[in-house]
N, C-alpha and C positions, 0 to 999 in steps of 0.2 A: 494556555488562558483559562479561565472558570468556567467548571459547566454551569451558564448561565445565558440563557435566553434574554435576560434584560428589557424583560415588558413585550418583548416578542407576538403578535399575534400568530397562532401555531394553528391551523385547520387539521383537525383529523378525521377519515372518515372511518374508522373501525364502528363497528354494529354492536355485536356482542361484549367485546373490550373495549366502549367507547368511555365507561367511567374512570376505567384504570389507566388509560390515554388520558382521561382530561388529568389526572392525578398526577400522571407522571411529569406533564406538562407544567403545571404550577410546581410542583415539588423542583422544575430545574428553571421556574424564576419565566415562566414564557405564561400569554394569556391564551387560554384554549379556545378554540371555537370548535366547537361539536357538531360534525352534521354526518350522521351516521347514512352508509350508503347503500346497508345490506341488511339483509336478515336469512338467519337458518332456518329454513322449514323443513323438519322431518319429513321422510315420507312415509305416510299412513298405509295400513295394509301393504306392508310393504314385498309383494311377492317376489321381486328378485332376487329378495336377502332371503328368504323364506326358503324358497328351492336352492338357493345355494346352499343352507345349511344341510339341506336333504343330501345334495355332493359331498361335504367335506365329512358328513357325519359316515357316509357311506365309503370313505377315504379317497375318494377320489380327486384331491386336492393336493398337489404336490408342492405349492410354494402359496402362501397367502401374504400379500403387500398392502399397509397398513401406512394411510398416507396424513391421517390424521389423528390427533389423539380422540377429540369430540366425534370424529367418525367411527372411531375404533370403540367407543362407548355404546353411540347407537345401536351397531352391528351386533353388538353381545345384548346388548336391550333388545332389541327385535328375536333375536335366539329366542330370550329364555321367556317370551310371552306364548312360547309354542312347547319348550323343552326347559328339562332340567337345568342349571346353572352349572352341576355337576357334569353333565352329560355334554354341554358345550364347551368347558375347559378340558375336558378330555380330548373333545375330538380337536381344538388349538392345536394342542401337545404334539397332536399327530403330523401335524405338516410345520413346513420351514416358514418361521415369519420372518418377512422383512420391515422392519420398521422406520420411516422416514424420518430420520431427528429425534429428540427426546421426548416428545408430549406424546405419540403412540407407545412410547417405551413406559412413559410413566401410569397411562392408563394400562397396560399389560401389567405392570408391575402389580397394580392394585388387584388385580386377578389371582397374581400368585404367578405368574408366566414371565418368561425373557425372549427377548425376541434372538432370534439364530444369525441373523445379520441386522446390525443396526449401521444405518446411512453416516457418513459423516457429514460433519458440517461441508457448504452449507447447506445441505438438503435439498437439492435439486434434483429430478427425476433424471437429470443426466448423473447426478454422484450415486444415484440408484442402480444405475444403469454398468455403472464403472463397477460400484462393490459387487453387483452379481456378478461380471465377468470375472470378476478376481475371484472370488469365492462357491461358484456355484454355477451350475452348467444347466441351463433351463432349457437345452434343446429335447422336442418330444416331453416338456414337461408340462402341467397343468398347471395354471396361474391365474390365481385370483388378485384383482385389483379391487380396494376397498376404492371406492371414487366419493368426493366431494365437491357440492357444488353444483360440478358440470365435469366431462369426462374431458381429458387430455389424450386426444387423439396422437399426439406424436410420442407420448409413450409406451402407447397400444399397438402402433404400428412397431415401433423400437423391439418390442416382446415378441411380437410375430416374426419379425425378421430373424433375430435369434433361434426361431424353431421351436417357442412356446404356444402352448394352445390358453388363449386366456378367455378369462372372463370376466366381466365388469360387472362390481358390486353396490349398486350407489345406496346411499343411504338418506342422504337428507340435498334438498336446491339451495342453491340464492337466491333470493327473490329482493325485490326493491324494497326500503320499509313502507310500512302503512300509513307513516306522515312523512311526507317530501317537503316541509315547509322548511326544516333546517338545514337540508340537501341545497334548497333551492337557495336558500338566503346566501349561504356560502356561496354558490356559483355567483351570483351578484354581488356580491362584496369583492369578490376576484374580478368580476368584470369590471367594477366601478373605475379602476383607474385609478383609486386614492391607494398608496400605497401602505397606511396604518390599518385599513381594514383584514389585509390577510399580507404577511410576511414570508409564511413558509406552509408546505401544504406537505403534510406526512400522509404514507400511503403505505398500507401491511397485507394487502393482497392483490393479487389481481383485479381481484372481481368489484373491489371497490373504485379501481381506475374505468373498466367499462360501464359499471354504472353510474358514474359522474357523469361520463360521457353523453350514455343512454338519457339521462335525463335532461343534460342541456340540449340533446339534441330532439328530444320532444318538446323542448322550450323554443327552438330554433335559434339557438345561441353559442353551438358547437364553437364556430369560427370566431365570437369572441370570447368564448372561456379561453380558449387555446391562445388566444390575444393577451388576455388578463395573466395567462400565466410566466409569459416573458417576463416577469417583474416579482414572480413568487421563486421563492428557492424550495426545490422540489428534493425531497427524500423518499427514500425506497427502501424497505426493510430488507430486500434481498432480489437474487436473481428474476423470480418469477415476476414478481409483481414490476421490477425493473422492463422485462421484457414487455411488457403491458403499455406501462408509459410509454414505452420507443415506440410502440404500434399506432399511438396517438401521434405519432409527432413530434413528442417532447422527446427531452433528454434530462435524464436525473443527474441532480447538480449533489447528490450523497448517495451515497448507498454503506452501511457498515458493512465491515468484514467478518463480524457475527451477525447472522441473521436472525436477530431476536429486536422485539419490540421496545424492551428496554434500552438496549444497545442502539438503537435508531435513535428513541429521544435523547440519549447521553449526547451522543456524537452531533446531534443536529444544535444541542446546547452548547456543544464546544464550539463547532465551528460555523454553523449556519450565518450568523451575523456578516462575519467576513465574506461567507461565498453569496449573502445576500448583495452586501455593497457591492462587491465587486460585478454581480450578476445585473444589476439597477444603472450602474456607471457603462455595462456592456449594450444596455438596452439602449439606453439614452444617446448613445454613438450610432444606433440603427444597426447593432449587430444581431442576428435573428438568434436571441437565446433559446429559441424552441430547439434548433438543429445547430449545435455549435457544440467545438474542442475547447478545451484549453487554451489550446495554441491559437484561437480564434480572437481571443484578448487583445484588448486595444488600451492603452493606458497612453497619459500626457502628464508626465513628474509636473510639479509646480502647478500646472492648470487647476482654477477649481478647489485648490486647497488640497489637492492629489499630494500623494509625498513625492521626495527625491531618495536618491542615495543618500544626500547628504544626512538623511531621516534614520538611517539604516542603523539599529544596533550595533549589528556583527561588524558593519565596516570600521563602526567607533572603534570597537573593543580592538579588532585588528590593530589601531594604533595608537591603545594605549588609551584611550581617550573614557571619559566616564560615561556610565550608559547606564539609564534607569532602571534596566535588570540588567541579569546575564543572560545576554542570547545564547540560544543552542540550536545544533544541527547533529545529524547522526551519519556517521558513514554507513554506507547503503541502504538509506534512510526509502529509497525505493529498491523495492526485490521481493523475494520469494514471499515474505510473512505476509505480504499485502494481497489480496484475492482480485483486488482489479488489474495489477502486475501479473500475477499468476493466468488472467485471461488474456491479456495481451499475449503473453508468451508462449501459450498453445496454438497460436496461429503463426507464430514467425519464430524462427533460431536467435541465440542471444548474438551472433553476427548480424543478422538480418537487424535486428533492432537496434544495434549500435549504429547501422549504415542506415537507418531510413530517417533523417533529420528530422521529420513530423514527428515520428514513433518516438525516437530519443527524448523530444523537447515535452511531448505529451507527459510522457513519464518521469520526467524530471518534476513537471509542473505538477504532476500527481501528487508526489511526496507533500509537497507546502501546502499543499489546498487538504489533503487529510491529514497533517499533523499539525500545522501553526509552525512552523519551524523558522528561525532567522533568517536563513541562508539556504539556497537552493544549489545541489551539486549537478554537474550535467552526466548527465546517463552515458556514459562509455565504457571503455576495458583499460588497463593499464598496457596493455600488450598489441594493442591498435599498431603502434610504431613499427612492428615488428617484422608486418607484411610488404608494406614500401620499401624494405629492405632486401626483399627475397627470400623471407623464411615462409614455410607454410605454417600458420598457424590452425588449428581445429580446437575447440570446445569438446569434448570426450563427454558423455554420461557419464555420471559417477566417477571420473576421472578428474576432471578440469580442463584447462589451458594444456594442451600435448604441441611440440616445434617438431617437425616429421623429419626437418634438416638442419641437426641444431648447429651449433659453432663451436669446434674445438680445436680447430688449427689456424697457423697464420693464414693459411691458404684457403680455409673457408671464410676468414675473414676480409681478404681480399675481393673474394667473387660475391662479396654483400653488395647491392647496388649503392649509389650515391642516393638517397632518398630525398625523393619530392614530396616537400611537406604536401602540397597542393593535393595527393592521393589520399590527405585524411583531409579535405577540404569540408565532408558529410557532418566534420563533429564540428566544426566552427560553424558550418548550417547550422545547425540543432544549436548552438550558441546563439546567433542572430534570432531565432524563433524563439527561444524561451526567453532573452533578454527583452523582446519586444511584447511579451504575454506576459509576464513575471511583474508581479507588483514593485514600485519601482523600491521602493524601502527594503527589499527584499534581496539581499546581496547574493550574486552567482560566482558559484566555483569553477574555475575550469582545472583541469588537473592532468598529471602525465604519472607513470612511474619512474623512478630517479634510474639511474644509468647503473648500479650496482646491481638493486634488484631485476632488472631486465634483460642484464647481462647474464645472471644466474641465470634466468628462465631460458637465453636463449643458450647458455652451455650444455645446462643438464637436459633441456629438452622436457623442462615440465616443472611439478614440483618438485621438492629435495627436503630432505630434512638435515644431510649433513654436510650437503654441496659441495661434494667433493669434486667433483672436477672443475666445478669453480676456482676452488682455492688452487688446486692444483696446477692450472694457468695462471692464475694469478702469482703464485711463488714459483714456478719454473719458467715461465714463457714470460717475464711481466711483459717484453716488447709487446708480444703479440694482446697480451690484458689490456695496454695503453691503447695499441691500435682500434680496440675494439671500444674501449671507452670513450675515447676520442669521438667517434664515429657517431654513438650513441648520445652524449653530450650534444652534438652539430645537430640532430633533427630534435631532437628534446627541447632545445632552445627555441630552435625552430616553433616548431609544433607549441608551446606555449605563447612566445609570442601570437602566432597566429590566432590563440583561444583567446587573447586580452583584446585584439584588434577586434574582435567580433564580438566584444561586448563583455567577457568576464571581467568581474571586478577584482576578483582574487584568483590566484593559483597556486594550487597543492600540488607538492612532489609526495608520491607515494614510496618509501623506501624499506618496505615489510620484511624484507630476509636483512638488512645490514648489522641485527641486532646480534647476527651469525660473528661478527668480527670484533677483534680486541680493540683499543684505541688506538695503539699503535698501527696496526695494519689498515683502520680507516685512515689515519693521518696518510700513510705513505702509498696506498691506492687508490682512495677512492677521494679523498679531498680536497686535494688540485683540482679532477674534473669536476665536483659537484658548485668549487669556488667558481671555474671558469664559465659553468652554467648560471648561475646568477648573475655574476657581473653584464650576459648579454639578455638576462630578462627585460622586457620593457618596465623603468620604473613608478610606472603610474599605479599598478597593482600591487599588494601587498603579496609576500610569500610565505606560503606555510609549507613546512615540514611535518611529516609523521613518520615513525618506524617504531619497531617493537624491539622487544627485547633488552638489549644490554642500557641500561642508564648511565654507563660509564662515560659512553658517546655523546652524551650532552652538552659538556663543556666546547668539545672540537664543531658540533652541531652549531653551537651559538656562534661560535669563532665564524664558522662559512657566511655569516650573514642573512640567517632567514630573522623576518619580521615577527613570522610565529611559529613556537615549536607544540608540536602534539605531543602528548606523553602516553603509553599505553597504561592501562591499568595497574601495572606493576609496581608502579612509581607512585611515590608519598606526592602528592601533587607540591605541598607546602617545603618538602625540602628540594625537591627538583627548581621549584621558582625560586629560591634561595640562593642555589647552586648557578643557576641561570642567569640571576640579576631581573630588577625591575625594568630593565629598558630592552626588553623582548616578551611579547604576549604568551601566553600558553592557553592548549587547545587541552580538553578531557575531564574526567578519566576514569568513569566510573564502568568497572567490571559490567560488559555485557549479559553476565549470567544472571546479574542481579534481577533484569527483566522478566527472568523464569520466574520470581517471585510474588510477591503478594503489593498491590498499593500501598502497605504501610511500611515495606520494607524498601522499595523502591526510593519514597520519600527520605526515610531514615539516610540510605544512602548519597541522596543528593545534598541532602543537608549537611552531613560530614564534609562532602568535596567544598561544597560552599563556605563551610567553616575554615577549612583549608586556606582557602582562596582570598578570605577575609576581607571581601569589600573591594578588593585592588582593581584598577583599571587593567582590563587586558586581559584579565578569562574568558574565553568561548566554553563553555559546555559544550561536551560530546561524550560520546561512548570510549574507552579507552581500546577499542577495537569497531569492525563490523557488526550491523545487525544479523542475527543468524538466522537462519530460514524457516525454522519453527517458534518463534519467538510469539508470544500470544500479541496480537496489533494493541489491543486495547491496554496492554503495558505500557508500551511503546508511547502510545499517547496520554498515560501517566508519567512517564517518565519527563517527557515535553511542559504537561502542565508543571509537574512540583516544579521544576528547575525555574519557570518562569514566575510563580506563585510564591517560591521559596525568597528567590533573589529580589524580587519587589523593592526597589529602595523609595526616598521623597524624591520630590521633582529634582530633573538633573539641568 
């Protein structure tokens, strides 16, 4: 979707950067409402800072933590009112300097200094503590903290708990603006209940949040402000501002992965209109949008113009029908590259996340909200089916999935439980929750691992490069191999049918390792089982197959009866589709590594693949494999936008 507010009225509460915010909002097609909520007031005759300078010059400071660029400059400016710049810089070099993000780094570099430790994104005080824990032991060290606006008691306490002797160094404080008129008018616009007055509210600091509600309290309209914000899409620049918003009893509708003002405006311009539309529908249904999760949303397909699954570009492409643009979704579109996902994962293990339907559904919906993709894929793992069969599955950090009691003999196969698919009900429950809360014209994908890939995990006991144990059983003990494949085919068929019954519109089979086989081996050892699986699947849902590796298997995969065949990045899409024929849809297939490059490069690669598809009905855009954990989130969004914009066609 384009980066365009399309005329939405966007209120910003920035003070010093009010004009910059106004320009950013205008450039993105919005109508800015500028309501400064704060001003920086330097501390005159700053005795604390000057006293700190004496300690610093005497070598009494081991670590200096610089929290902001403005604060860093003001601190040095205070020093040079009494001491020479050379003396100040020499003293700063003597201490280990910890910079909270790029702004204090830039301030230091202006003076020819570099920090000892630069705290990584998202630049929160918890990231600061983690950096110290990993890089410098502060027990019994004297640590000075440059404060901005107000003290952070949580940070001070955490430093002291680590054994540091902490000295606070305030350099300025926040106060309300001298002219409260613009802020009061913005509050009244939010309260008015007229949607056109304020559509989106952007917060770039926690102080803005507190001051907004302080003025509302002064005017006795605090409750009315909260009520009015139920119909306003709230954007927060990062975790600190988000915590302040949450403390006021509100829900943040969008927080960018990169905690910067420009990213906030850009991403709200991308997603704000859709999120606002959803929020106002929810509010009209009496859902408390001040205290809600994505799973609380309720849609009524076809009612009052709301879309239905028949309007889904993704579903149309699965059926090889004409679409107004090429639909796109991404394998692993919810994952470790997203800060919001990592925040959830810090609290639960992967298995706990998969087995908690509400959490799995929330993560599934999160990817759609953040990216604007055309399909959601339920959050789960292909190896979940092994547990009901009696296998001990564990996800080991740095190693991946490990099966502690692998299957290697006929006795091992015979000991497997007759799996009851009801033991996987948490997945179908997550699908029910997701389908209920997902916009009706967004397709929902259920999935499972294919028999060959799951069998390989069970036999190898984990990941493998050569599949020696798997192929040895397949070649030397074919009867045992077939017995295992039959068991897997049975449970996977039942599992996918449960997902369809729960609300999955499409199901996908991941056969990640089947590319290790030759065409002859695939035909003999795998294809009969896959055909039996397809024959057993409920026919209402299109079937997608995705594998990596050997493109020589494509004709055999088509022969098994898939509706959509996914291509990995090594296949030429035009050649592969020609080989498959026009009676099957294709999915793919940009190299995931392109997402490490630039927007220009991403768009060029997207266009090249669209050219190969040549506008034929039945193309679903995807990467040729899943998103990698350290990919830049903004490039993932750029990829989705590029597909939508470059493939847009005249009315269909």
